C-alpha positions as a Markdown table, in Angstrom:
| # | Residue | x | y | z |
|---|---|---|---|---|
| 1 | Val | 0.0 | 0.0 | 0.0 |
| 2 | Tyr | 1.3 | 3.5 | -0.9 |
| 3 | Arg | 0.1 | 6.6 | 0.9 |
| 4 | Ile | -0.1 | 9.7 | -1.3 |
| 5 | Arg | -1.3 | 13.2 | -0.5 |
| 6 | Ile | -3.4 | 15.2 | -2.9 |
| 7 | Asp | -3.7 | 18.8 | -1.7 |
| 8 | Lys | -4.5 | 18.1 | 2.0 |
| 9 | Glu | -6.2 | 14.7 | 1.6 |
| 10 | Lys | -4.3 | 11.5 | 2.3 |
| 11 | Lys | -5.1 | 8.5 | 0.2 |
| 12 | Asp | -4.0 | 4.9 | 0.4 |
| 13 | Val | -3.5 | 3.2 | -3.0 |
| 14 | Ser | -2.6 | -0.5 | -3.5 |
| 15 | Val | -1.1 | -0.1 | -7.0 |
| 16 | Pro | 2.5 | 0.9 | -7.7 |
| 17 | Ser | 1.5 | 3.4 | -10.4 |
| 18 | Met | -1.4 | 5.5 | -11.6 |
| 19 | Thr | -2.1 | 8.0 | -14.4 |
| 20 | Gly | -2.7 | 11.7 | -13.7 |
| 21 | Arg | -6.4 | 11.2 | -14.5 |
| 22 | Glu | -6.7 | 8.3 | -11.9 |
| 23 | Ile | -5.0 | 10.4 | -9.3 |
| 24 | Leu | -7.4 | 13.3 | -9.8 |
| 25 | Ala | -10.3 | 10.9 | -9.7 |
| 26 | Leu | -9.3 | 9.9 | -6.1 |
| 27 | Val | -10.4 | 13.4 | -5.0 |
| 28 | Gly | -13.3 | 13.8 | -7.4 |
| 29 | Lys | -11.6 | 16.0 | -10.0 |
| 30 | Thr | -11.0 | 15.7 | -13.7 |
| 31 | Pro | -8.1 | 16.8 | -16.0 |
| 32 | Glu | -10.5 | 18.8 | -18.0 |
| 33 | Lys | -11.1 | 21.1 | -15.0 |
| 34 | His | -8.0 | 20.7 | -12.9 |
| 35 | Leu | -4.2 | 20.7 | -13.4 |
| 36 | Leu | -2.3 | 18.1 | -11.4 |
| 37 | Ser | 1.3 | 18.8 | -10.2 |
| 38 | Glu | 3.7 | 16.6 | -8.4 |
| 39 | Lys | 5.7 | 18.1 | -5.6 |
| 40 | Phe | 9.2 | 16.9 | -4.9 |
| 41 | His | 11.6 | 17.5 | -2.0 |
| 42 | Gly | 13.4 | 20.9 | -2.3 |
| 43 | Gly | 10.3 | 22.7 | -3.6 |
| 44 | Val | 10.4 | 21.5 | -7.2 |
| 45 | Val | 6.9 | 21.2 | -8.7 |
| 46 | Glu | 6.3 | 19.4 | -12.1 |
| 47 | Pro | 3.0 | 19.2 | -14.0 |
| 48 | Val | 1.5 | 15.7 | -14.5 |
| 49 | Lys | -0.4 | 15.1 | -17.8 |
| 50 | Ala | -3.8 | 13.2 | -17.7 |
| 51 | Asp | -2.3 | 10.1 | -19.5 |
| 52 | Gln | 1.2 | 10.3 | -17.8 |
| 53 | Val | 2.0 | 7.4 | -15.5 |
| 54 | Val | 3.3 | 8.3 | -12.1 |
| 55 | Arg | 5.2 | 5.5 | -10.2 |
| 56 | Phe | 4.8 | 5.5 | -6.4 |
| 57 | Asp | 7.7 | 3.1 | -5.8 |
| 58 | Arg | 10.3 | 5.8 | -6.5 |
| 59 | Pro | 11.6 | 7.6 | -3.4 |
| 60 | Gly | 10.0 | 11.0 | -2.7 |
| 61 | Val | 6.9 | 10.5 | -4.8 |
| 62 | Glu | 3.9 | 11.1 | -2.6 |
| 63 | Arg | 2.7 | 14.7 | -2.8 |
| 64 | Phe | 0.4 | 16.2 | -5.4 |
| 65 | Gln | -1.4 | 19.5 | -5.7 |
| 66 | Thr | -4.3 | 20.5 | -7.9 |
| 67 | Leu | -5.2 | 23.8 | -9.5 |
| 68 | Ala | -8.5 | 24.8 | -11.1 |
| 69 | Leu | -8.0 | 25.6 | -14.8 |
| 70 | Asp | -10.9 | 28.1 | -14.7 |
| 71 | Pro | -10.5 | 30.0 | -11.4 |
| 72 | Thr | -13.6 | 31.8 | -10.3 |
| 73 | Glu | -13.3 | 35.4 | -9.2 |
| 74 | Gly | -14.1 | 36.2 | -5.6 |
């Protein structure tokens, strides 16, 4: 089991890899409305495409953040 964090939600997944679309689906979001980014140690942030496979068995891969593609004013 791999524990990943998407924004502030922690999720346990039992597969060693998932696509960006599948990771977004864990928190009820879609790549059409949200951008997924992977956060690495040292503050490096890299975007994850919807069909890009992310492996959780590499060290340091467990944090993701989402950003709405159409931010509402407020």
